[in-house]
Residue, then its C-alpha position, 0 to 999 in steps of 0.5 A: x406080329x403081322x396082326x400087330x403090325x397092319x393094326x398100328x398102320x391101320x391106327x397111324x393112318x386112320x386115327x389119332x389115338x397113341x394105344x390099341x387094345x382089345x375089349x372083350x365083351x359078354x365075358x363068360x366062363x374060361x377066356x384063356x384062349x382069347x388071353x393067349x392070343x392077344x399075347x401072341x399078337x403082342x396086343x393089350x387087354x384094355x377091358x373085359x365086360x362080362x356077360x350080363x343078362x340086361x345085354x342079353x334081353x336088350x339085344x334080343x329086343x332091339x332096345x338101344x344099349x345106353x338105355x340099360x339100367x345104372x345097377x346092371x353089372x356090365x354097365x358098371x364095368x363099362x363106366x369104370x373101364x372108360x374112366x381107366x381108358x381115359x387115362x391110357 
């Protein structure tokens, strides 16, 4: 609860956003430990972005992530999540 309280205080002081939450990227396999911690801290999960070979390749090559192909799994997931986040 201390973490949530601290994050809420920072949000109120430094941002205009109404809600705070977590976006977990490079998700693969079981993330129950992370989900349990989010519940423990009472932090909502806004989005899960899957592990994607394009992200890994671009990251290793130092390329800008904005140039990831639109057919990438992560690009499609991020685009859908952005639409959802804009409604929050």
